[in-house]
C-alpha angles and dihedrals in degrees: 000000000000096000092047090051090052094047095050093064104278120196131209089254104122092199091060089052091048092052090049093050094047094047091048091051094047090051091046089052091052092049091047093048091049089051093048097249125156133201096042119131111259094015094132091053090046093052090052092049093049090050094053106028131092127230093301124049119203107202100170094106093043090054093049125095092236107129090206090068128076096252125199087230133000097216110109096232095028126238088318093065096032100048118356110041096071091050094045090049089052089052090053094248097113141028136169124257123219091273092057094252115138112241133178119260118252095244118030096016095053091042090056092047092049094049092049091048091049091049095055096035132230097280093055091043090056092048091049092050093048094049091052089052094045095043086211129100136175124223089246090054091049088056091050089051093054093108090070091064116109094243090058097071104130114245093220101045142110088236093061093045090051092053092050091048090049097046094046093045094238096143129089088244095061114142125237090260092050098095092049092049091046092050091052090051090048089054090053088053089050090053092050091047093052097044096038093222143080100285124225120224089254092053091051092049095052095039089058094044098084128046106260130232117255095035121249123242110279095253091055094041090057090054092043089055089052089054091047089053089048091053091048089051091049091049089052092053091047090051091049089047089055089053089050090051089053091049090051091049090053091050091049092054090083124046091218091049127231139272122241089254091055093046090052091048091052091050092050092047092054096044093048091059093059124106093193118068093019109233093226092056113108121240089243092054091047095054093042089054092059123081110212090199092064102024111120098237095162093048091050090047091054091049095051096044093043123096096232127084138057117284092234093053092048090050090059090050089049090056091052090049092051091049091050091049090049091053093044092057093045091053096043114060090177091057092044089053091050090050090049089056095065111011126078119233098196142021131056096315113087121214142156088279097049092049095047089048090054092049093047090056090062103024095126091065122096117272093240095055095040096050093045091054092042093055092047098044104031102028113026097035091039093056092051091049096048093044091051091051091051090050093050098042104031105018090238117142104211102154114139090189133009135209119249121176093335095315129104112231124201120249107160142352123245134217120199112243133183121242119253112233093183093256090140090059092047091051091048091050090055090050092048091056091048100251094116136040136161091287095053121250121024122211088270089048092052090051091050091049091052090050091050093053 
């Protein structure tokens, strides 16, 4: 797309470049939808258009930046600018010229463009270019363009080999992040090899959560530890989100809202009625009573991210999860070191480490008192602070409750959700280059796994 734009007499007008990118992406989405692809930017829009359009689809308006139109994507420079450019620049495929327009690099970028063009052939390349210019395409032309879809990469081709070399950082031009990316992809291959199927992102997460037997090579174990620390961090944020959901439910119990004093009193009242864990038990005693080797982390994760269950009951489970995470890090110096590599332990940003540090400072206190203070200080106040910063800096109103005359008043409920580290895309990439199929690793995948080890 970039090389074709440059060859056809491109100017330094950024708006012309933006129009070209958006039209190319809208067309690509239509081709992908027609082919039955998933995971392509604009695919939902494309499926709707295919379901309601006639033989010819005019996508000029959908590719515009006019907010009055039903656009394939709202992002100004499409999914390329919103998600992929930064990663492709890091992989030495793209750079910016002096006018701010993203252009392919002279080595890897042009090599990728040349291999793609060779793979689809000159006739299809001309048709693709013309349809981007026209911003109109017939259903017959969409069928002709099917070879550009990601699932159509030929198994025995230089193009496929190039993608594998690039993704697994096996070239001399590999970026600084290349080894880390390659190790993560190798770990996905390990998961597929063990489970003998196409793994889901959830399966990859949990497969990498515990140290395997036999042990992985040291380079892969370092990356697996990083993923384990990531999962611990994500469980911490889900647990805190469950505590936030409980706080919101307490606020919503009264139409006029509740003060912080009343919220804290309601938390204490509920916790003091529990038999398990006993409210007088200290935080230290609670965590020491949990065995991270047998604790059902995945089961607790499913409970907190699921739609069923009372907010107060989930909050108790969240406290147990936090205590188990605390104990897991204390008993695993290797995991603690991995967490220290990427997570802050002080400052405005909250993380697994900042929260455990706060809890350790008061761990001799009773659970009831500690959790009540934690929810007020680290959850309720924190949400108000972060929402205010988003409003000031970005103009986004994200308050779930607001303060009126010293009382917090309900605005919206909240459901804990996991973060999305783009594992689904990584898995799909591996399938597109024929390393994965429904049965797990292909012959090419097995060869790639052996290389990675």
